[in-house]
LUMDO-289998 format. One record per atom (N, C-alpha, C): x, y, z; atom name; residue number from 0. Coordinates in steps of 0.05 Angstrom, whole numbers, padded with zeros to 5 digits. Layout:
REM residues N
- X | Y | Z | CA | NUM
...
REM end
This chain:
REM residues 156
- -00466 | -00811 | -00242 | N | 0
- -00462 | -00823 | -00267 | CA | 0
- -00449 | -00851 | -00262 | C | 0
- -00459 | -00871 | -00275 | N | 1
- -00449 | -00898 | -00272 | CA | 1
- -00422 | -00902 | -00286 | C | 1
- -00405 | -00917 | -00273 | N | 2
- -00379 | -00923 | -00285 | CA | 2
- -00383 | -00946 | -00305 | C | 2
- -00368 | -00945 | -00326 | N | 3
- -00368 | -00967 | -00344 | CA | 3
- -00340 | -00980 | -00343 | C | 3
- -00339 | -01005 | -00350 | N | 4
- -00314 | -01019 | -00350 | CA | 4
- -00317 | -01046 | -00337 | C | 4
- -00294 | -01058 | -00332 | N | 5
- -00294 | -01085 | -00320 | CA | 5
- -00292 | -01082 | -00290 | C | 5
- -00311 | -01096 | -00276 | N | 6
- -00312 | -01096 | -00247 | CA | 6
- -00294 | -01118 | -00236 | C | 6
- -00268 | -01114 | -00237 | N | 7
- -00249 | -01134 | -00228 | CA | 7
- -00253 | -01142 | -00199 | C | 7
- -00259 | -01122 | -00182 | N | 8
- -00263 | -01127 | -00154 | CA | 8
- -00287 | -01145 | -00149 | C | 8
- -00309 | -01139 | -00162 | N | 9
- -00333 | -01156 | -00159 | CA | 9
- -00329 | -01184 | -00170 | C | 9
- -00314 | -01186 | -00193 | N | 10
- -00309 | -01212 | -00205 | CA | 10
- -00291 | -01228 | -00187 | C | 10
- -00271 | -01216 | -00175 | N | 11
- -00253 | -01230 | -00157 | CA | 11
- -00268 | -01239 | -00132 | C | 11
- -00285 | -01222 | -00122 | N | 12
- -00301 | -01229 | -00098 | CA | 12
- -00318 | -01254 | -00104 | C | 12
- -00332 | -01255 | -00126 | N | 13
- -00348 | -01278 | -00134 | CA | 13
- -00330 | -01303 | -00138 | C | 13
- -00307 | -01299 | -00150 | N | 14
- -00289 | -01322 | -00155 | CA | 14
- -00279 | -01334 | -00128 | C | 14
- -00273 | -01317 | -00109 | N | 15
- -00264 | -01326 | -00083 | CA | 15
- -00287 | -01341 | -00068 | C | 15
- -00311 | -01331 | -00071 | N | 16
- -00334 | -01344 | -00059 | CA | 16
- -00337 | -01372 | -00071 | C | 16
- -00334 | -01374 | -00098 | N | 17
- -00336 | -01399 | -00112 | CA | 17
- -00314 | -01419 | -00103 | C | 17
- -00290 | -01409 | -00098 | N | 18
- -00269 | -01426 | -00088 | CA | 18
- -00276 | -01437 | -00060 | C | 18
- -00286 | -01421 | -00043 | N | 19
- -00294 | -01430 | -00016 | CA | 19
- -00317 | -01450 | -00019 | C | 19
- -00336 | -01445 | -00036 | N | 20
- -00358 | -01464 | -00040 | CA | 20
- -00347 | -01491 | -00049 | C | 20
- -00328 | -01491 | -00068 | N | 21
- -00316 | -01516 | -00078 | CA | 21
- -00302 | -01531 | -00055 | C | 21
- -00287 | -01517 | -00039 | N | 22
- -00273 | -01529 | -00016 | CA | 22
- -00293 | -01542 | 00003 | C | 22
- -00314 | -01527 | 00010 | N | 23
- -00333 | -01537 | 00030 | CA | 23
- -00349 | -01560 | 00018 | C | 23
- -00355 | -01560 | -00008 | N | 24
- -00369 | -01583 | -00020 | CA | 24
- -00352 | -01608 | -00018 | C | 24
- -00326 | -01605 | -00023 | N | 25
- -00308 | -01629 | -00021 | CA | 25
- -00307 | -01639 | 00007 | C | 25
- -00306 | -01621 | 00027 | N | 26
- -00306 | -01629 | 00055 | CA | 26
- -00332 | -01642 | 00063 | C | 26
- -00354 | -01632 | 00052 | N | 27
- -00381 | -01644 | 00058 | CA | 27
- -00382 | -01672 | 00047 | C | 27
- -00370 | -01677 | 00024 | N | 28
- -00371 | -01704 | 00012 | CA | 28
- -00350 | -01723 | 00024 | C | 28
- -00326 | -01713 | 00029 | N | 29
- -00304 | -01731 | 00036 | CA | 29
- -00292 | -01726 | 00064 | C | 29
- -00301 | -01706 | 00078 | N | 30
- -00289 | -01700 | 00104 | CA | 30
- -00263 | -01683 | 00100 | C | 30
- -00252 | -01675 | 00123 | N | 31
- -00228 | -01658 | 00122 | CA | 31
- -00203 | -01676 | 00118 | C | 31
- -00187 | -01671 | 00097 | N | 32
- -00163 | -01687 | 00093 | CA | 32
- -00140 | -01678 | 00111 | C | 32
- -00125 | -01696 | 00120 | N | 33
- -00100 | -01690 | 00135 | CA | 33
- -00105 | -01670 | 00158 | C | 33
- -00088 | -01650 | 00159 | N | 34
- -00089 | -01630 | 00181 | CA | 34
- -00106 | -01606 | 00174 | C | 34
- -00120 | -01606 | 00151 | N | 35
- -00136 | -01583 | 00142 | CA | 35
- -00157 | -01577 | 00163 | C | 35
- -00161 | -01551 | 00168 | N | 36
- -00184 | -01542 | 00184 | CA | 36
- -00187 | -01512 | 00177 | C | 36
- -00211 | -01502 | 00184 | N | 37
- -00218 | -01475 | 00174 | CA | 37
- -00226 | -01457 | 00197 | C | 37
- -00217 | -01432 | 00196 | N | 38
- -00227 | -01411 | 00213 | CA | 38
- -00243 | -01393 | 00194 | C | 38
- -00269 | -01390 | 00199 | N | 39
- -00286 | -01375 | 00181 | CA | 39
- -00300 | -01353 | 00198 | C | 39
- -00294 | -01328 | 00191 | N | 40
- -00306 | -01305 | 00204 | CA | 40
- -00328 | -01294 | 00186 | C | 40
- -00351 | -01288 | 00199 | N | 41
- -00373 | -01277 | 00183 | CA | 41
- -00387 | -01256 | 00199 | C | 41
- -00402 | -01239 | 00184 | N | 42
- -00418 | -01217 | 00196 | CA | 42
- -00445 | -01229 | 00205 | C | 42
- -00449 | -01229 | 00231 | N | 43
- -00474 | -01241 | 00241 | CA | 43
- -00498 | -01223 | 00236 | C | 43
- -00494 | -01198 | 00227 | N | 44
- -00516 | -01180 | 00221 | CA | 44
- -00527 | -01184 | 00193 | C | 44
- -00514 | -01200 | 00176 | N | 45
- -00523 | -01204 | 00149 | CA | 45
- -00551 | -01217 | 00150 | C | 45
- -00569 | -01207 | 00133 | N | 46
- -00597 | -01215 | 00135 | CA | 46
- -00601 | -01245 | 00130 | C | 46
- -00582 | -01259 | 00116 | N | 47
- -00585 | -01287 | 00110 | CA | 47
- -00574 | -01305 | 00131 | C | 47
- -00560 | -01294 | 00151 | N | 48
- -00548 | -01311 | 00172 | CA | 48
- -00570 | -01322 | 00190 | C | 48
- -00570 | -01348 | 00195 | N | 49
- -00588 | -01361 | 00213 | CA | 49
- -00572 | -01374 | 00235 | C | 49
- -00579 | -01366 | 00260 | N | 50
- -00564 | -01377 | 00283 | CA | 50
- -00582 | -01374 | 00308 | C | 50
- -00576 | -01389 | 00328 | N | 51
- -00591 | -01388 | 00353 | CA | 51
- -00590 | -01360 | 00365 | C | 51
- -00612 | -01352 | 00377 | N | 52
- -00614 | -01325 | 00389 | CA | 52
- -00591 | -01320 | 00409 | C | 52
- -00585 | -01341 | 00426 | N | 53
- -00565 | -01337 | 00446 | CA | 53
- -00537 | -01333 | 00434 | C | 53
- -00532 | -01345 | 00410 | N | 54
- -00507 | -01340 | 00396 | CA | 54
- -00506 | -01312 | 00384 | C | 54
- -00528 | -01303 | 00373 | N | 55
- -00530 | -01276 | 00362 | CA | 55
- -00526 | -01255 | 00383 | C | 55
- -00537 | -01260 | 00407 | N | 56
- -00533 | -01242 | 00430 | CA | 56
- -00503 | -01241 | 00438 | C | 56
- -00490 | -01263 | 00437 | N | 57
- -00462 | -01265 | 00445 | CA | 57
- -00444 | -01253 | 00424 | C | 57
- -00452 | -01256 | 00398 | N | 58
- -00436 | -01246 | 00376 | CA | 58
- -00453 | -01228 | 00358 | C | 58
- -00459 | -01203 | 00368 | N | 59
- -00478 | -01186 | 00354 | CA | 59
- -00468 | -01175 | 00327 | C | 59
- -00442 | -01176 | 00322 | N | 60
- -00431 | -01164 | 00297 | CA | 60
- -00416 | -01184 | 00280 | C | 60
- -00399 | -01199 | 00293 | N | 61
- -00381 | -01217 | 00278 | CA | 61
- -00375 | -01242 | 00295 | C | 61
- -00371 | -01264 | 00281 | N | 62
- -00365 | -01289 | 00295 | CA | 62
- -00345 | -01305 | 00279 | C | 62
- -00327 | -01319 | 00292 | N | 63
- -00309 | -01337 | 00279 | CA | 63
- -00315 | -01365 | 00288 | C | 63
- -00319 | -01383 | 00268 | N | 64
- -00324 | -01411 | 00274 | CA | 64
- -00300 | -01427 | 00265 | C | 64
- -00297 | -01450 | 00276 | N | 65
- -00276 | -01469 | 00269 | CA | 65
- -00288 | -01495 | 00259 | C | 65
- -00281 | -01502 | 00235 | N | 66
- -00290 | -01528 | 00225 | CA | 66
- -00265 | -01546 | 00226 | C | 66
- -00265 | -01565 | 00245 | N | 67
- -00242 | -01581 | 00249 | CA | 67
- -00250 | -01609 | 00260 | C | 67
- -00252 | -01612 | 00286 | N | 68
- -00255 | -01639 | 00298 | CA | 68
- -00284 | -01649 | 00296 | C | 68
- -00303 | -01632 | 00304 | N | 69
- -00331 | -01641 | 00304 | CA | 69
- -00348 | -01620 | 00289 | C | 69
- -00360 | -01629 | 00267 | N | 70
- -00380 | -01614 | 00253 | CA | 70
- -00399 | -01634 | 00240 | C | 70
- -00423 | -01625 | 00234 | N | 71
- -00443 | -01643 | 00223 | CA | 71
- -00461 | -01628 | 00203 | C | 71
- -00474 | -01643 | 00186 | N | 72
- -00494 | -01632 | 00168 | CA | 72
- -00483 | -01609 | 00151 | C | 72
- -00458 | -01611 | 00142 | N | 73
- -00447 | -01590 | 00124 | CA | 73
- -00459 | -01593 | 00096 | C | 73
- -00474 | -01573 | 00088 | N | 74
- -00485 | -01572 | 00061 | CA | 74
- -00479 | -01545 | 00049 | C | 74
- -00476 | -01545 | 00022 | N | 75
- -00468 | -01521 | 00008 | CA | 75
- -00487 | -01517 | -00015 | C | 75
- -00496 | -01492 | -00020 | N | 76
- -00512 | -01486 | -00043 | CA | 76
- -00501 | -01460 | -00056 | C | 76
- -00514 | -01449 | -00075 | N | 77
- -00504 | -01426 | -00090 | CA | 77
- -00502 | -01401 | -00072 | C | 77
- -00518 | -01399 | -00051 | N | 78
- -00518 | -01375 | -00035 | CA | 78
- -00501 | -01376 | -00010 | C | 78
- -00495 | -01401 | 00000 | N | 79
- -00480 | -01403 | 00024 | CA | 79
- -00478 | -01431 | 00034 | C | 79
- -00475 | -01435 | 00060 | N | 80
- -00472 | -01462 | 00071 | CA | 80
- -00486 | -01464 | 00098 | C | 80
- -00492 | -01488 | 00105 | N | 81
- -00503 | -01494 | 00132 | CA | 81
- -00484 | -01514 | 00145 | C | 81
- -00482 | -01512 | 00171 | N | 82
- -00465 | -01531 | 00186 | CA | 82
- -00475 | -01531 | 00215 | C | 82
- -00473 | -01554 | 00227 | N | 83
- -00480 | -01556 | 00256 | CA | 83
- -00453 | -01559 | 00271 | C | 83
- -00449 | -01541 | 00290 | N | 84
- -00425 | -01541 | 00306 | CA | 84
- -00432 | -01544 | 00336 | C | 84
- -00413 | -01553 | 00351 | N | 85
- -00417 | -01558 | 00380 | CA | 85
- -00408 | -01534 | 00396 | C | 85
- -00426 | -01522 | 00411 | N | 86
- -00420 | -01499 | 00428 | CA | 86
- -00425 | -01507 | 00457 | C | 86
- -00405 | -01515 | 00472 | N | 87
- -00408 | -01523 | 00500 | CA | 87
- -00427 | -01547 | 00502 | C | 87
- -00422 | -01568 | 00487 | N | 88
- -00439 | -01592 | 00486 | CA | 88
- -00467 | -01587 | 00477 | C | 88
- -00471 | -01565 | 00462 | N | 89
- -00498 | -01559 | 00451 | CA | 89
- -00495 | -01557 | 00421 | C | 89
- -00503 | -01577 | 00405 | N | 90
- -00502 | -01575 | 00376 | CA | 90
- -00521 | -01553 | 00366 | C | 90
- -00510 | -01535 | 00350 | N | 91
- -00526 | -01512 | 00340 | CA | 91
- -00522 | -01510 | 00310 | C | 91
- -00544 | -01510 | 00294 | N | 92
- -00542 | -01506 | 00266 | CA | 92
- -00537 | -01477 | 00259 | C | 92
- -00521 | -01472 | 00238 | N | 93
- -00516 | -01445 | 00229 | CA | 93
- -00521 | -01444 | 00199 | C | 93
- -00531 | -01422 | 00189 | N | 94
- -00534 | -01417 | 00160 | CA | 94
- -00518 | -01392 | 00155 | C | 94
- -00497 | -01394 | 00137 | N | 95
- -00479 | -01372 | 00132 | CA | 95
- -00479 | -01367 | 00102 | C | 95
- -00490 | -01344 | 00093 | N | 96
- -00488 | -01337 | 00065 | CA | 96
- -00459 | -01330 | 00058 | C | 96
- -00451 | -01335 | 00033 | N | 97
- -00424 | -01328 | 00025 | CA | 97
- -00420 | -01298 | 00026 | C | 97
- -00441 | -01282 | 00022 | N | 98
- -00439 | -01253 | 00024 | CA | 98
- -00433 | -01243 | 00052 | C | 98
- -00438 | -01260 | 00072 | N | 99
- -00432 | -01252 | 00100 | CA | 99
- -00403 | -01257 | 00108 | C | 99
- -00388 | -01272 | 00091 | N | 100
- -00361 | -01280 | 00099 | CA | 100
- -00342 | -01256 | 00100 | C | 100
- -00325 | -01256 | 00120 | N | 101
- -00304 | -01235 | 00123 | CA | 101
- -00276 | -01247 | 00119 | C | 101
- -00272 | -01271 | 00131 | N | 102
- -00246 | -01285 | 00126 | CA | 102
- -00251 | -01315 | 00125 | C | 102
- -00233 | -01328 | 00110 | N | 103
- -00232 | -01357 | 00108 | CA | 103
- -00203 | -01364 | 00109 | C | 103
- -00195 | -01380 | 00130 | N | 104
- -00167 | -01386 | 00134 | CA | 104
- -00164 | -01416 | 00139 | C | 104
- -00145 | -01428 | 00125 | N | 105
- -00137 | -01456 | 00130 | CA | 105
- -00107 | -01455 | 00139 | C | 105
- -00103 | -01453 | 00166 | N | 106
- -00076 | -01449 | 00176 | CA | 106
- -00057 | -01473 | 00170 | C | 106
- -00068 | -01496 | 00164 | N | 107
- -00051 | -01520 | 00160 | CA | 107
- -00034 | -01516 | 00135 | C | 107
- -00043 | -01500 | 00116 | N | 108
- -00028 | -01495 | 00091 | CA | 108
- -00022 | -01466 | 00087 | C | 108
- -00026 | -01450 | 00109 | N | 109
- -00022 | -01421 | 00108 | CA | 109
- -00037 | -01408 | 00085 | C | 109
- -00063 | -01415 | 00082 | N | 110
- -00080 | -01403 | 00061 | CA | 110
- -00101 | -01386 | 00075 | C | 110
- -00105 | -01362 | 00064 | N | 111
- -00126 | -01345 | 00075 | CA | 111
- -00136 | -01325 | 00055 | C | 111
- -00162 | -01319 | 00058 | N | 112
- -00175 | -01298 | 00042 | CA | 112
- -00189 | -01279 | 00061 | C | 112
- -00190 | -01254 | 00053 | N | 113
- -00205 | -01234 | 00068 | CA | 113
- -00224 | -01220 | 00048 | C | 113
- -00249 | -01218 | 00056 | N | 114
- -00269 | -01205 | 00040 | CA | 114
- -00272 | -01177 | 00051 | C | 114
- -00268 | -01157 | 00035 | N | 115
- -00271 | -01129 | 00044 | CA | 115
- -00300 | -01122 | 00044 | C | 115
- -00309 | -01108 | 00065 | N | 116
- -00337 | -01100 | 00066 | CA | 116
- -00339 | -01074 | 00050 | C | 116
- -00363 | -01067 | 00042 | N | 117
- -00368 | -01042 | 00027 | CA | 117
- -00360 | -01019 | 00045 | C | 117
- -00366 | -01020 | 00071 | N | 118
- -00359 | -00998 | 00089 | CA | 118
- -00329 | -00993 | 00089 | C | 118
- -00313 | -01015 | 00091 | N | 119
- -00284 | -01013 | 00091 | CA | 119
- -00274 | -01001 | 00065 | C | 119
- -00286 | -01010 | 00043 | N | 120
- -00278 | -01000 | 00017 | CA | 120
- -00283 | -00970 | 00015 | C | 120
- -00306 | -00961 | 00024 | N | 121
- -00312 | -00933 | 00023 | CA | 121
- -00293 | -00917 | 00041 | C | 121
- -00286 | -00927 | 00065 | N | 122
- -00267 | -00914 | 00082 | CA | 122
- -00240 | -00912 | 00069 | C | 122
- -00231 | -00933 | 00056 | N | 123
- -00205 | -00933 | 00043 | CA | 123
- -00205 | -00913 | 00020 | C | 123
- -00227 | -00911 | 00005 | N | 124
- -00229 | -00892 | -00017 | CA | 124
- -00228 | -00864 | -00006 | C | 124
- -00241 | -00859 | 00017 | N | 125
- -00240 | -00832 | 00029 | CA | 125
- -00211 | -00825 | 00036 | C | 125
- -00197 | -00844 | 00048 | N | 126
- -00169 | -00839 | 00056 | CA | 126
- -00152 | -00834 | 00031 | C | 126
- -00156 | -00849 | 00010 | N | 127
- -00141 | -00845 | -00014 | CA | 127
- -00146 | -00817 | -00026 | C | 127
- -00172 | -00809 | -00025 | N | 128
- -00179 | -00783 | -00036 | CA | 128
- -00167 | -00760 | -00020 | C | 128
- -00164 | -00764 | 00006 | N | 129
- -00153 | -00743 | 00023 | CA | 129
- -00123 | -00745 | 00025 | C | 129
- -00111 | -00766 | 00014 | N | 130
- -00082 | -00768 | 00015 | CA | 130
- -00071 | -00774 | 00042 | C | 130
- -00087 | -00784 | 00060 | N | 131
- -00078 | -00789 | 00087 | CA | 131
- -00058 | -00812 | 00089 | C | 131
- -00061 | -00832 | 00072 | N | 132
- -00045 | -00856 | 00076 | CA | 132
- -00017 | -00853 | 00063 | C | 132
- -00015 | -00834 | 00045 | N | 133
- 00011 | -00828 | 00032 | CA | 133
- 00022 | -00850 | 00015 | C | 133
- 00006 | -00870 | 00009 | N | 134
- 00016 | -00893 | -00007 | CA | 134
- 00001 | -00893 | -00034 | C | 134
- 00015 | -00886 | -00055 | N | 135
- 00003 | -00884 | -00081 | CA | 135
- 00007 | -00909 | -00097 | C | 135
- 00018 | -00930 | -00085 | N | 136
- 00024 | -00954 | -00100 | CA | 136
- -00001 | -00969 | -00109 | C | 136
- -00001 | -00980 | -00133 | N | 137
- -00025 | -00994 | -00143 | CA | 137
- -00026 | -01023 | -00134 | C | 137
- -00010 | -01031 | -00114 | N | 138
- -00007 | -01059 | -00106 | CA | 138
- -00029 | -01069 | -00088 | C | 138
- -00046 | -01051 | -00078 | N | 139
- -00067 | -01060 | -00059 | CA | 139
- -00088 | -01075 | -00073 | C | 139
- -00106 | -01088 | -00058 | N | 140
- -00128 | -01104 | -00070 | CA | 140
- -00148 | -01086 | -00084 | C | 140
- -00160 | -01096 | -00105 | N | 141
- -00181 | -01080 | -00118 | CA | 141
- -00205 | -01077 | -00100 | C | 141
- -00220 | -01056 | -00104 | N | 142
- -00244 | -01051 | -00087 | CA | 142
- -00263 | -01075 | -00089 | C | 142
- -00272 | -01084 | -00066 | N | 143
- -00290 | -01107 | -00065 | CA | 143
- -00276 | -01134 | -00069 | C | 143
- -00250 | -01133 | -00072 | N | 144
- -00235 | -01158 | -00077 | CA | 144
- -00226 | -01170 | -00051 | C | 144
- -00204 | -01184 | -00052 | N | 145
- -00194 | -01197 | -00028 | CA | 145
- -00165 | -01194 | -00026 | C | 145
- -00155 | -01203 | -00003 | N | 146
- -00126 | -01202 | 00000 | CA | 146
- -00119 | -01226 | 00018 | C | 146
- -00094 | -01232 | 00019 | N | 147
- -00084 | -01254 | 00035 | CA | 147
- -00085 | -01245 | 00064 | C | 147
- -00095 | -01262 | 00082 | N | 148
- -00097 | -01256 | 00110 | CA | 148
- -00071 | -01264 | 00124 | C | 148
- -00061 | -01247 | 00142 | N | 149
- -00039 | -01254 | 00158 | CA | 149
- -00047 | -01276 | 00178 | C | 149
- -00032 | -01298 | 00179 | N | 150
- -00041 | -01321 | 00195 | CA | 150
- -00030 | -01321 | 00223 | C | 150
- -00014 | -01301 | 00231 | N | 151
- -00001 | -01301 | 00257 | CA | 151
- -00021 | -01304 | 00280 | C | 151
- -00044 | -01291 | 00277 | N | 152
- -00063 | -01291 | 00300 | CA | 152
- -00076 | -01319 | 00304 | C | 152
- -00073 | -01337 | 00285 | N | 153
- -00085 | -01364 | 00287 | CA | 153
- -00064 | -01385 | 00293 | C | 153
- -00039 | -01377 | 00293 | N | 154
- -00018 | -01397 | 00298 | CA | 154
- -00017 | -01404 | 00328 | C | 154
- -00010 | -01429 | 00333 | N | 155
- -00008 | -01438 | 00360 | CA | 155
- 00019 | -01433 | 00372 | C | 155
REM end
């Protein structure tokens, strides 16, 4: 039976994708201001991801790119973005759909978003149903939504 009601998780997910699209469009037009730079992790298995075969072999499930010092041909559309990055003096174009995104972090201002995958959401629901986590607080992110990413792993 289908659930009726407001899909806050889906709405939040789309809003976060729109925010990232707006940020990337500004960077495409004006460049990166100040110390801003991005760590973007995405699922390389997503059907819309376009990347060189050797990169896909090296990163068969997930890849984190950095948009900072050298990037080229950054373009954004409704479905995702394309960018050319330098991998060992080899410029490689990438096409990354917004639906493939897992995290978006700008450490310069301690901003981060995490996109939950459907698999993770189902696992969390299973844990909640079994009572394994013991946390009944409603403070967690809505299903399909996002949460703030801990930035410690990206700090220098």
